[in-house]
All heavy atoms as a GROMACS GRO file, in nm:
protein
  505
    1MET      N    1 -14.630 -14.692  -8.827
    1MET     CA    2 -14.662 -14.710  -8.967
    1MET      C    3 -14.531 -14.728  -9.044
    1MET      O    4 -14.441 -14.645  -9.037
    1MET     CB    5 -14.740 -14.587  -9.016
    1MET     CG    6 -14.757 -14.580  -9.165
    1MET     SD    7 -14.853 -14.438  -9.215
    1MET     CE    8 -14.993 -14.521  -9.281
    2ALA      N    9 -14.521 -14.837  -9.116
    2ALA     CA   10 -14.398 -14.872  -9.188
    2ALA      C   11 -14.356 -14.763  -9.287
    2ALA      O   12 -14.237 -14.739  -9.305
    2ALA     CB   13 -14.417 -15.004  -9.261
    3LEU      N   14 -14.451 -14.697  -9.346
    3LEU     CA   15 -14.421 -14.592  -9.443
    3LEU      C   16 -14.336 -14.480  -9.381
    3LEU      O   17 -14.248 -14.425  -9.446
    3LEU     CB   18 -14.554 -14.532  -9.494
    3LEU     CG   19 -14.546 -14.416  -9.592
    3LEU    CD1   20 -14.497 -14.466  -9.728
    3LEU    CD2   21 -14.682 -14.351  -9.606
    4LEU      N   22 -14.360 -14.451  -9.255
    4LEU     CA   23 -14.288 -14.341  -9.189
    4LEU      C   24 -14.167 -14.385  -9.110
    4LEU      O   25 -14.077 -14.305  -9.087
    4LEU     CB   26 -14.385 -14.265  -9.097
    4LEU     CG   27 -14.508 -14.206  -9.164
    4LEU    CD1   28 -14.593 -14.132  -9.063
    4LEU    CD2   29 -14.469 -14.115  -9.279
    5ARG      N   30 -14.164 -14.509  -9.066
    5ARG     CA   31 -14.050 -14.556  -8.985
    5ARG      C   32 -13.917 -14.540  -9.056
    5ARG      O   33 -13.815 -14.524  -8.991
    5ARG     CB   34 -14.070 -14.701  -8.943
    5ARG     CG   35 -14.165 -14.715  -8.828
    5ARG     CD   36 -14.164 -14.857  -8.772
    5ARG     NE   37 -14.294 -14.878  -8.712
    5ARG     CZ   38 -14.388 -14.957  -8.759
    5ARG    NH1   39 -14.365 -15.030  -8.865
    5ARG    NH2   40 -14.504 -14.967  -8.699
    6GLY      N   41 -13.917 -14.544  -9.189
    6GLY     CA   42 -13.793 -14.530  -9.265
    6GLY      C   43 -13.747 -14.387  -9.284
    6GLY      O   44 -13.640 -14.363  -9.337
    7VAL      N   45 -13.827 -14.290  -9.240
    7VAL     CA   46 -13.790 -14.149  -9.255
    7VAL      C   47 -13.694 -14.112  -9.143
    7VAL      O   48 -13.723 -14.136  -9.025
    7VAL     CB   49 -13.915 -14.058  -9.251
    7VAL    CG1   50 -13.876 -13.912  -9.258
    7VAL    CG2   51 -14.011 -14.093  -9.364
    8PRO      N   52 -13.580 -14.052  -9.176
    8PRO     CA   53 -13.486 -14.010  -9.072
    8PRO      C   54 -13.553 -13.917  -8.970
    8PRO      O   55 -13.629 -13.828  -9.007
    8PRO     CB   56 -13.378 -13.936  -9.149
    8PRO     CG   57 -13.383 -13.995  -9.287
    8PRO     CD   58 -13.529 -14.023  -9.311
    9GLY      N   59 -13.527 -13.941  -8.845
    9GLY     CA   60 -13.581 -13.858  -8.738
    9GLY      C   61 -13.718 -13.901  -8.688
    9GLY      O   62 -13.774 -13.837  -8.599
   10PHE      N   63 -13.772 -14.012  -8.741
   10PHE     CA   64 -13.903 -14.060  -8.697
   10PHE      C   65 -13.900 -14.092  -8.548
   10PHE      O   66 -13.810 -14.157  -8.499
   10PHE     CB   67 -13.944 -14.185  -8.776
   10PHE     CG   68 -14.070 -14.249  -8.726
   10PHE    CD1   69 -14.192 -14.197  -8.761
   10PHE    CD2   70 -14.065 -14.360  -8.643
   10PHE    CE1   71 -14.310 -14.255  -8.714
   10PHE    CE2   72 -14.181 -14.419  -8.596
   10PHE     CZ   73 -14.304 -14.367  -8.631
   11VAL      N   74 -14.002 -14.046  -8.474
   11VAL     CA   75 -14.015 -14.074  -8.332
   11VAL      C   76 -14.140 -14.156  -8.303
   11VAL      O   77 -14.134 -14.259  -8.238
   11VAL     CB   78 -14.017 -13.943  -8.249
   11VAL    CG1   79 -14.043 -13.972  -8.102
   11VAL    CG2   80 -13.888 -13.866  -8.268
   12ALA      N   81 -14.257 -14.110  -8.351
   12ALA     CA   82 -14.382 -14.178  -8.318
   12ALA      C   83 -14.491 -14.144  -8.420
   12ALA      O   84 -14.483 -14.043  -8.489
   12ALA     CB   85 -14.429 -14.137  -8.179
   13TYR      N   86 -14.594 -14.232  -8.424
   13TYR     CA   87 -14.709 -14.212  -8.511
   13TYR      C   88 -14.833 -14.253  -8.433
   13TYR      O   89 -14.834 -14.356  -8.367
   13TYR     CB   90 -14.696 -14.298  -8.637
   13TYR     CG   91 -14.815 -14.290  -8.728
   13TYR    CD1   92 -14.828 -14.185  -8.819
   13TYR    CD2   93 -14.915 -14.387  -8.725
   13TYR    CE1   94 -14.938 -14.176  -8.903
   13TYR    CE2   95 -15.024 -14.379  -8.808
   13TYR     CZ   96 -15.035 -14.274  -8.897
   13TYR     OH   97 -15.144 -14.266  -8.981
   14TYR      N   98 -14.938 -14.170  -8.440
   14TYR     CA   99 -15.064 -14.199  -8.372
   14TYR      C  100 -15.179 -14.181  -8.470
   14TYR      O  101 -15.179 -14.088  -8.550
   14TYR     CB  102 -15.086 -14.104  -8.253
   14TYR     CG  103 -14.971 -14.104  -8.156
   14TYR    CD1  104 -14.870 -14.009  -8.165
   14TYR    CD2  105 -14.961 -14.202  -8.058
   14TYR    CE1  106 -14.763 -14.009  -8.076
   14TYR    CE2  107 -14.854 -14.203  -7.969
   14TYR     CZ  108 -14.756 -14.107  -7.979
   14TYR     OH  109 -14.651 -14.108  -7.892
   15TRP      N  110 -15.280 -14.270  -8.462
   15TRP     CA  111 -15.400 -14.262  -8.545
   15TRP      C  112 -15.518 -14.259  -8.449
   15TRP      O  113 -15.533 -14.349  -8.368
   15TRP     CB  114 -15.408 -14.383  -8.638
   15TRP     CG  115 -15.524 -14.379  -8.731
   15TRP    CD1  116 -15.647 -14.433  -8.709
   15TRP    CD2  117 -15.530 -14.319  -8.859
   15TRP    NE1  118 -15.729 -14.411  -8.817
   15TRP    CE2  119 -15.659 -14.341  -8.911
   15TRP    CE3  120 -15.438 -14.249  -8.937
   15TRP    CZ2  121 -15.699 -14.295  -9.036
   15TRP    CZ3  122 -15.478 -14.204  -9.061
   15TRP    CH2  123 -15.606 -14.227  -9.109
   16VAL      N  124 -15.602 -14.156  -8.459
   16VAL     CA  125 -15.712 -14.137  -8.366
   16VAL      C  126 -15.844 -14.134  -8.442
   16VAL      O  127 -15.857 -14.063  -8.542
   16VAL     CB  128 -15.695 -14.003  -8.289
   16VAL    CG1  129 -15.812 -13.978  -8.195
   16VAL    CG2  130 -15.563 -14.002  -8.214
   17ASP      N  131 -15.942 -14.210  -8.394
   17ASP     CA  132 -16.078 -14.203  -8.446
   17ASP      C  133 -16.149 -14.096  -8.365
   17ASP      O  134 -16.184 -14.117  -8.248
   17ASP     CB  135 -16.147 -14.339  -8.431
   17ASP     CG  136 -16.288 -14.340  -8.487
   17ASP    OD1  137 -16.345 -14.230  -8.512
   17ASP    OD2  138 -16.342 -14.450  -8.506
   18ALA      N  139 -16.172 -13.979  -8.424
   18ALA     CA  140 -16.233 -13.866  -8.354
   18ALA      C  141 -16.386 -13.870  -8.360
   18ALA      O  142 -16.452 -13.781  -8.308
   18ALA     CB  143 -16.182 -13.735  -8.412
   19GLY      N  144 -16.442 -13.973  -8.422
   19GLY     CA  145 -16.586 -13.987  -8.430
   19GLY      C  146 -16.646 -13.917  -8.551
   19GLY      O  147 -16.580 -13.834  -8.615
   20ASP      N  148 -16.768 -13.952  -8.585
   20ASP     CA  149 -16.840 -13.893  -8.698
   20ASP      C  150 -16.761 -13.901  -8.829
   20ASP      O  151 -16.766 -13.810  -8.911
   20ASP     CB  152 -16.877 -13.747  -8.670
   20ASP     CG  153 -16.979 -13.734  -8.558
   20ASP    OD1  154 -17.064 -13.825  -8.545
   20ASP    OD2  155 -16.975 -13.634  -8.486
   21GLY      N  156 -16.685 -14.009  -8.847
   21GLY     CA  157 -16.610 -14.027  -8.971
   21GLY      C  158 -16.482 -13.948  -8.979
   21GLY      O  159 -16.416 -13.946  -9.083
   22VAL      N  160 -16.444 -13.881  -8.872
   22VAL     CA  161 -16.322 -13.799  -8.870
   22VAL      C  162 -16.208 -13.881  -8.812
   22VAL      O  163 -16.219 -13.938  -8.703
   22VAL     CB  164 -16.342 -13.670  -8.788
   22VAL    CG1  165 -16.212 -13.592  -8.777
   22VAL    CG2  166 -16.452 -13.585  -8.847
   23MET      N  167 -16.097 -13.888  -8.886
   23MET     CA  168 -15.976 -13.955  -8.840
   23MET      C  169 -15.864 -13.852  -8.833
   23MET      O  170 -15.856 -13.763  -8.917
   23MET     CB  171 -15.935 -14.066  -8.936
   23MET     CG  172 -16.039 -14.173  -8.954
   23MET     SD  173 -16.055 -14.267  -8.803
   23MET     CE  174 -16.176 -14.386  -8.851
   24VAL      N  175 -15.780 -13.866  -8.732
   24VAL     CA  176 -15.669 -13.772  -8.713
   24VAL      C  177 -15.542 -13.854  -8.696
   24VAL      O  178 -15.538 -13.948  -8.617
   24VAL     CB  179 -15.690 -13.685  -8.588
   24VAL    CG1  180 -15.572 -13.592  -8.565
   24VAL    CG2  181 -15.821 -13.607  -8.598
   25SER      N  182 -15.438 -13.820  -8.771
   25SER     CA  183 -15.308 -13.885  -8.748
   25SER      C  184 -15.208 -13.779  -8.706
   25SER      O  185 -15.214 -13.664  -8.749
   25SER     CB  186 -15.260 -13.958  -8.873
   25SER     OG  187 -15.226 -13.867  -8.975
   26THR      N  188 -15.119 -13.819  -8.618
   26THR     CA  189 -15.013 -13.730  -8.569
   26THR      C  190 -14.881 -13.805  -8.579
   26THR      O  191 -14.869 -13.917  -8.532
   26THR     CB  192 -15.037 -13.690  -8.422
   26THR    OG1  193 -15.164 -13.623  -8.414
   26THR    CG2  194 -14.928 -13.598  -8.372
   27SER      N  195 -14.786 -13.741  -8.642
   27SER     CA  196 -14.652 -13.798  -8.654
   27SER      C  197 -14.554 -13.706  -8.581
   27SER      O  198 -14.569 -13.584  -8.587
   27SER     CB  199 -14.610 -13.807  -8.801
   27SER     OG  200 -14.704 -13.881  -8.874
   28VAL      N  201 -14.458 -13.766  -8.513
   28VAL     CA  202 -14.359 -13.688  -8.440
   28VAL      C  203 -14.222 -13.719  -8.498
   28VAL      O  204 -14.185 -13.837  -8.514
   28VAL     CB  205 -14.362 -13.722  -8.289
   28VAL    CG1  206 -14.258 -13.641  -8.214
   28VAL    CG2  207 -14.502 -13.700  -8.232
   29PHE      N  208 -14.147 -13.614  -8.529
   29PHE     CA  209 -14.012 -13.627  -8.585
   29PHE      C  210 -13.915 -13.540  -8.506
   29PHE      O  211 -13.956 -13.443  -8.442
   29PHE     CB  212 -14.011 -13.585  -8.733
   29PHE     CG  213 -14.081 -13.685  -8.820
   29PHE    CD1  214 -14.217 -13.681  -8.837
   29PHE    CD2  215 -14.008 -13.787  -8.880
   29PHE    CE1  216 -14.282 -13.776  -8.914
   29PHE    CE2  217 -14.073 -13.882  -8.957
   29PHE     CZ  218 -14.209 -13.876  -8.974
   30GLU      N  219 -13.789 -13.574  -8.512
   30GLU     CA  220 -13.687 -13.499  -8.441
   30GLU      C  221 -13.661 -13.363  -8.503
   30GLU      O  222 -13.613 -13.272  -8.435
   30GLU     CB  223 -13.555 -13.578  -8.438
   30GLU     CG  224 -13.565 -13.703  -8.354
   30GLU     CD  225 -13.440 -13.788  -8.360
   30GLU    OE1  226 -13.350 -13.759  -8.442
   30GLU    OE2  227 -13.432 -13.886  -8.284
   31ASP      N  228 -13.691 -13.348  -8.632
   31ASP     CA  229 -13.662 -13.221  -8.698
   31ASP      C  230 -13.760 -13.195  -8.812
   31ASP      O  231 -13.837 -13.283  -8.852
   31ASP     CB  232 -13.519 -13.218  -8.752
   31ASP     CG  233 -13.487 -13.335  -8.842
   31ASP    OD1  234 -13.572 -13.374  -8.923
   31ASP    OD2  235 -13.375 -13.388  -8.832
   32GLN      N  236 -13.760 -13.074  -8.861
   32GLN     CA  237 -13.854 -13.034  -8.965
   32GLN      C  238 -13.832 -13.108  -9.096
   32GLN      O  239 -13.928 -13.140  -9.166
   32GLN     CB  240 -13.844 -12.883  -8.989
   32GLN     CG  241 -13.948 -12.832  -9.087
   32GLN     CD  242 -13.951 -12.682  -9.097
   32GLN    OE1  243 -13.896 -12.612  -9.015
   32GLN    NE2  244 -14.016 -12.633  -9.201
   33SER      N  245 -13.708 -13.139  -9.130
   33SER     CA  246 -13.682 -13.207  -9.258
   33SER      C  247 -13.747 -13.346  -9.259
   33SER      O  248 -13.801 -13.389  -9.360
   33SER     CB  249 -13.533 -13.215  -9.289
   33SER     OG  250 -13.465 -13.292  -9.194
   34GLY      N  251 -13.744 -13.416  -9.146
   34GLY     CA  252 -13.810 -13.546  -9.137
   34GLY      C  253 -13.961 -13.533  -9.150
   34GLY      O  254 -14.025 -13.611  -9.220
   35ALA      N  255 -14.016 -13.431  -9.086
   35ALA     CA  256 -14.160 -13.408  -9.096
   35ALA      C  257 -14.200 -13.377  -9.240
   35ALA      O  258 -14.300 -13.429  -9.290
   35ALA     CB  259 -14.201 -13.294  -9.003
   36GLU      N  260 -14.123 -13.295  -9.308
   36GLU     CA  261 -14.154 -13.260  -9.446
   36GLU      C  262 -14.145 -13.382  -9.538
   36GLU      O  263 -14.228 -13.399  -9.627
   36GLU     CB  264 -14.062 -13.148  -9.494
   36GLU     CG  265 -14.093 -13.015  -9.428
   36GLU     CD  266 -13.992 -12.906  -9.457
   36GLU    OE1  267 -13.893 -12.932  -9.529
   36GLU    OE2  268 -14.013 -12.794  -9.409
   37GLU      N  269 -14.046 -13.467  -9.516
   37GLU     CA  270 -14.034 -13.590  -9.595
   37GLU      C  271 -14.153 -13.682  -9.570
   37GLU      O  272 -14.206 -13.744  -9.663
   37GLU     CB  273 -13.903 -13.662  -9.565
   37GLU     CG  274 -13.887 -13.795  -9.636
   37GLU     CD  275 -13.883 -13.786  -9.788
   37GLU    OE1  276 -13.854 -13.678  -9.844
   37GLU    OE2  277 -13.909 -13.888  -9.853
   38SER      N  278 -14.197 -13.690  -9.445
   38SER     CA  279 -14.312 -13.775  -9.414
   38SER      C  280 -14.438 -13.723  -9.482
   38SER      O  281 -14.521 -13.803  -9.528
   38SER     CB  282 -14.333 -13.786  -9.264
   38SER     OG  283 -14.395 -13.671  -9.211
   39ILE      N  284 -14.457 -13.593  -9.489
   39ILE     CA  285 -14.573 -13.535  -9.556
   39ILE      C  286 -14.572 -13.574  -9.703
   39ILE      O  287 -14.675 -13.613  -9.759
   39ILE     CB  288 -14.578 -13.383  -9.538
   39ILE    CG1  289 -14.607 -13.348  -9.391
   39ILE    CG2  290 -14.681 -13.318  -9.631
   39ILE    CD1  291 -14.585 -13.203  -9.356
   40LYS      N  292 -14.456 -13.566  -9.765
   40LYS     CA  293 -14.444 -13.603  -9.906
   40LYS      C  294 -14.479 -13.751  -9.926
   40LYS      O  295 -14.556 -13.787 -10.014
   40LYS     CB  296 -14.303 -13.574  -9.957
   40LYS     CG  297 -14.282 -13.613 -10.103
   40LYS     CD  298 -14.137 -13.597 -10.142
   40LYS     CE  299 -14.109 -13.644 -10.282
   40LYS     NZ  300 -14.160 -13.774 -10.317
   41ARG      N  301 -14.420 -13.838  -9.844
   41ARG     CA  302 -14.447 -13.981  -9.858
   41ARG      C  303 -14.594 -14.015  -9.832
   41ARG      O  304 -14.653 -14.096  -9.903
   41ARG     CB  305 -14.359 -14.062  -9.762
   41ARG     CG  306 -14.212 -14.060  -9.802
   41ARG     CD  307 -14.134 -14.153  -9.714
   41ARG     NE  308 -13.991 -14.137  -9.734
   41ARG     CZ  309 -13.900 -14.221  -9.688
   41ARG    NH1  310 -13.936 -14.327  -9.619
   41ARG    NH2  311 -13.772 -14.199  -9.710
   42ALA      N  312 -14.651 -13.953  -9.730
   42ALA     CA  313 -14.792 -13.979  -9.699
   42ALA      C  314 -14.882 -13.929  -9.812
   42ALA      O  315 -14.979 -13.997  -9.849
   42ALA     CB  316 -14.830 -13.913  -9.567
   43ALA      N  317 -14.853 -13.812  -9.866
   43ALA     CA  318 -14.933 -13.759  -9.977
   43ALA      C  319 -14.927 -13.852 -10.098
   43ALA      O  320 -15.029 -13.879 -10.162
   43ALA     CB  321 -14.885 -13.619 -10.014
   44ASP      N  322 -14.808 -13.902 -10.128
   44ASP     CA  323 -14.794 -13.997 -10.240
   44ASP      C  324 -14.874 -14.123 -10.214
   44ASP      O  325 -14.943 -14.175 -10.302
   44ASP     CB  326 -14.647 -14.033 -10.262
   44ASP     CG  327 -14.563 -13.917 -10.315
   44ASP    OD1  328 -14.621 -13.816 -10.362
   44ASP    OD2  329 -14.438 -13.929 -10.310
   45PHE      N  330 -14.869 -14.174 -10.090
   45PHE     CA  331 -14.941 -14.296 -10.055
   45PHE      C  332 -15.092 -14.276 -10.067
   45PHE      O  333 -15.163 -14.358 -10.124
   45PHE     CB  334 -14.905 -14.340  -9.913
   45PHE     CG  335 -14.978 -14.464  -9.870
   45PHE    CD1  336 -14.933 -14.589  -9.906
   45PHE    CD2  337 -15.095 -14.456  -9.795
   45PHE    CE1  338 -15.000 -14.704  -9.868
   45PHE    CE2  339 -15.164 -14.568  -9.757
   45PHE     CZ  340 -15.117 -14.694  -9.794
   46VAL      N  341 -15.141 -14.165 -10.013
   46VAL     CA  342 -15.285 -14.136 -10.021
   46VAL      C  343 -15.328 -14.123 -10.166
   46VAL      O  344 -15.430 -14.181 -10.207
   46VAL     CB  345 -15.320 -14.010  -9.939
   46VAL    CG1  346 -15.463 -13.964  -9.969
   46VAL    CG2  347 -15.303 -14.036  -9.790
   47ARG      N  348 -15.253 -14.048 -10.244
   47ARG     CA  349 -15.287 -14.029 -10.386
   47ARG      C  350 -15.292 -14.162 -10.459
   47ARG      O  351 -15.385 -14.190 -10.535
   47ARG     CB  352 -15.185 -13.936 -10.453
   47ARG     CG  353 -15.216 -13.910 -10.601
   47ARG     CD  354 -15.100 -13.848 -10.676
   47ARG     NE  355 -14.990 -13.943 -10.681
   47ARG     CZ  356 -14.866 -13.918 -10.635
   47ARG    NH1  357 -14.836 -13.803 -10.582
   47ARG    NH2  358 -14.772 -14.010 -10.643
   48ASP      N  359 -15.194 -14.248 -10.434
   48ASP     CA  360 -15.183 -14.375 -10.508
   48ASP      C  361 -15.275 -14.485 -10.456
   48ASP      O  362 -15.307 -14.578 -10.531
   48ASP     CB  363 -15.038 -14.425 -10.504
   48ASP     CG  364 -14.941 -14.333 -10.574
   48ASP    OD1  365 -14.986 -14.246 -10.653
   48ASP    OD2  366 -14.820 -14.347 -10.551
   49ASN      N  367 -15.318 -14.478 -10.329
   49ASN     CA  368 -15.390 -14.590 -10.270
   49ASN      C  369 -15.526 -14.558 -10.207
   49ASN      O  370 -15.607 -14.649 -10.192
   49ASN     CB  371 -15.303 -14.657 -10.162
   49ASN     CG  372 -15.174 -14.708 -10.219
   49ASN    OD1  373 -15.173 -14.811 -10.286
   49ASN    ND2  374 -15.065 -14.639 -10.193
   50LEU      N  375 -15.547 -14.437 -10.166
   50LEU     CA  376 -15.667 -14.408 -10.087
   50LEU      C  377 -15.756 -14.298 -10.143
   50LEU      O  378 -15.867 -14.279 -10.093
   50LEU     CB  379 -15.627 -14.369  -9.944
   50LEU     CG  380 -15.546 -14.471  -9.865
   50LEU    CD1  381 -15.504 -14.413  -9.731
   50LEU    CD2  382 -15.625 -14.599  -9.847
   51ALA      N  383 -15.712 -14.224 -10.241
   51ALA     CA  384 -15.786 -14.106 -10.287
   51ALA      C  385 -15.931 -14.137 -10.320
   51ALA      O  386 -16.021 -14.058 -10.286
   51ALA     CB  387 -15.715 -14.043 -10.406
   52SER      N  388 -15.958 -14.250 -10.381
   52SER     CA  389 -16.097 -14.282 -10.420
   52SER      C  390 -16.186 -14.313 -10.299
   52SER      O  391 -16.307 -14.311 -10.310
   52SER     CB  392 -16.098 -14.401 -10.516
   52SER     OG  393 -16.051 -14.517 -10.452
   53LEU      N  394 -16.126 -14.339 -10.183
   53LEU     CA  395 -16.203 -14.371 -10.064
   53LEU      C  396 -16.233 -14.251  -9.976
   53LEU      O  397 -16.313 -14.260  -9.882
   53LEU     CB  398 -16.128 -14.476  -9.979
   53LEU     CG  399 -16.094 -14.606 -10.050
   53LEU    CD1  400 -16.006 -14.692  -9.959
   53LEU    CD2  401 -16.219 -14.680 -10.090
   54LEU      N  402 -16.167 -14.139 -10.003
   54LEU     CA  403 -16.181 -14.021  -9.918
   54LEU      C  404 -16.280 -13.921  -9.976
   54LEU      O  405 -16.273 -13.889 -10.094
   54LEU     CB  406 -16.044 -13.953  -9.902
   54LEU     CG  407 -15.934 -14.039  -9.840
   54LEU    CD1  408 -15.802 -13.965  -9.841
   54LEU    CD2  409 -15.971 -14.080  -9.699
   55PRO      N  410 -16.372 -13.870  -9.894
   55PRO     CA  411 -16.469 -13.773  -9.942
   55PRO      C  412 -16.407 -13.636  -9.973
   55PRO      O  413 -16.459 -13.560 -10.053
   55PRO     CB  414 -16.571 -13.763  -9.829
   55PRO     CG  415 -16.496 -13.804  -9.708
   55PRO     CD  416 -16.393 -13.904  -9.755
   56SER      N  417 -16.296 -13.605  -9.908
   56SER     CA  418 -16.226 -13.479  -9.932
   56SER      C  419 -16.078 -13.501  -9.906
   56SER      O  420 -16.039 -13.593  -9.836
   56SER     CB  421 -16.280 -13.368  -9.842
   56SER     OG  422 -16.268 -13.404  -9.706
   57PRO      N  423 -15.991 -13.416  -9.964
   57PRO     CA  424 -15.848 -13.433  -9.945
   57PRO      C  425 -15.808 -13.415  -9.798
   57PRO      O  426 -15.871 -13.337  -9.726
   57PRO     CB  427 -15.785 -13.322 -10.030
   57PRO     CG  428 -15.895 -13.266 -10.113
   57PRO     CD  429 -16.024 -13.304 -10.050
   58PRO      N  430 -15.704 -13.485  -9.753
   58PRO     CA  431 -15.657 -13.467  -9.616
   58PRO      C  432 -15.606 -13.324  -9.595
   58PRO      O  433 -15.559 -13.260  -9.688
   58PRO     CB  434 -15.540 -13.566  -9.604
   58PRO     CG  435 -15.555 -13.659  -9.719
   58PRO     CD  436 -15.628 -13.586  -9.825
   59GLN      N  437 -15.616 -13.276  -9.473
   59GLN     CA  438 -15.561 -13.147  -9.435
   59GLN      C  439 -15.431 -13.173  -9.361
   59GLN      O  440 -15.425 -13.259  -9.274
   59GLN     CB  441 -15.656 -13.071  -9.344
   59GLN     CG  442 -15.787 -13.035  -9.410
   59GLN     CD  443 -15.880 -12.962  -9.315
   59GLN    OE1  444 -15.847 -12.934  -9.201
   59GLN    NE2  445 -15.999 -12.933  -9.362
   60VAL      N  446 -15.327 -13.098  -9.394
   60VAL     CA  447 -15.198 -13.113  -9.329
   60VAL      C  448 -15.169 -12.989  -9.246
   60VAL      O  449 -15.180 -12.876  -9.295
   60VAL     CB  450 -15.084 -13.134  -9.433
   60VAL    CG1  451 -14.950 -13.140  -9.364
   60VAL    CG2  452 -15.111 -13.259  -9.515
   61THR      N  453 -15.135 -13.010  -9.120
   61THR     CA  454 -15.097 -12.902  -9.030
   61THR      C  455 -14.966 -12.944  -8.965
   61THR      O  456 -14.951 -13.058  -8.923
   61THR     CB  457 -15.205 -12.881  -8.920
   61THR    OG1  458 -15.329 -12.856  -8.984
   61THR    CG2  459 -15.169 -12.767  -8.830
   62ALA      N  460 -14.872 -12.852  -8.957
   62ALA     CA  461 -14.742 -12.884  -8.898
   62ALA      C  462 -14.700 -12.774  -8.805
   62ALA      O  463 -14.738 -12.658  -8.821
   62ALA     CB  464 -14.638 -12.903  -9.008
   63GLY      N  465 -14.619 -12.810  -8.706
   63GLY     CA  466 -14.567 -12.712  -8.613
   63GLY      C  467 -14.483 -12.778  -8.506
   63GLY      O  468 -14.484 -12.900  -8.492
   64PRO      N  469 -14.409 -12.698  -8.432
   64PRO     CA  470 -14.323 -12.754  -8.327
   64PRO      C  471 -14.402 -12.794  -8.202
   64PRO      O  472 -14.508 -12.736  -8.174
   64PRO     CB  473 -14.229 -12.638  -8.294
   64PRO     CG  474 -14.309 -12.515  -8.327
   64PRO     CD  475 -14.395 -12.554  -8.443
   65VAL      N  476 -14.351 -12.891  -8.130
   65VAL     CA  477 -14.409 -12.929  -8.001
   65VAL      C  478 -14.371 -12.820  -7.901
   65VAL      O  479 -14.253 -12.786  -7.890
   65VAL     CB  480 -14.356 -13.067  -7.955
   65VAL    CG1  481 -14.404 -13.097  -7.813
   65VAL    CG2  482 -14.400 -13.175  -8.052
   66VAL      N  483 -14.468 -12.768  -7.829
   66VAL     CA  484 -14.439 -12.661  -7.733
   66VAL      C  485 -14.457 -12.707  -7.588
   66VAL      O  486 -14.418 -12.634  -7.497
   66VAL     CB  487 -14.522 -12.534  -7.761
   66VAL    CG1  488 -14.485 -12.474  -7.894
   66VAL    CG2  489 -14.671 -12.564  -7.757
   67ALA      N  490 -14.517 -12.825  -7.566
   67ALA     CA  491 -14.533 -12.876  -7.431
   67ALA      C  492 -14.553 -13.026  -7.437
   67ALA      O  493 -14.606 -13.079  -7.534
   67ALA     CB  494 -14.652 -12.811  -7.363
   68THR      N  495 -14.510 -13.096  -7.335
   68THR     CA  496 -14.533 -13.238  -7.320
   68THR      C  497 -14.579 -13.265  -7.178
   68THR      O  498 -14.558 -13.183  -7.089
   68THR     CB  499 -14.408 -13.323  -7.350
   68THR    OG1  500 -14.306 -13.289  -7.256
   68THR    CG2  501 -14.358 -13.298  -7.491
   69GLY      N  502 -14.639 -13.381  -7.158
   69GLY     CA  503 -14.688 -13.410  -7.023
   69GLY      C  504 -14.636 -13.538  -6.970
   69GLY      O  505 -14.566 -13.614  -7.023
   0.00000   0.00000   0.00000
């Protein structure tokens, strides 16, 4: 996603259709400051461009990666 690629520490972005109208996005950053900046940018984007299309506000969850495969 171009919006996040410009954030320092950006690693990856995934968008998942979880079914029943539920969408999940996951962003990976090298550090917490990059993740926090991405949350701010995404919130601004949603507010300015998508808020009228969403039935409820997005939920934000953050935390460190504890395992990879």
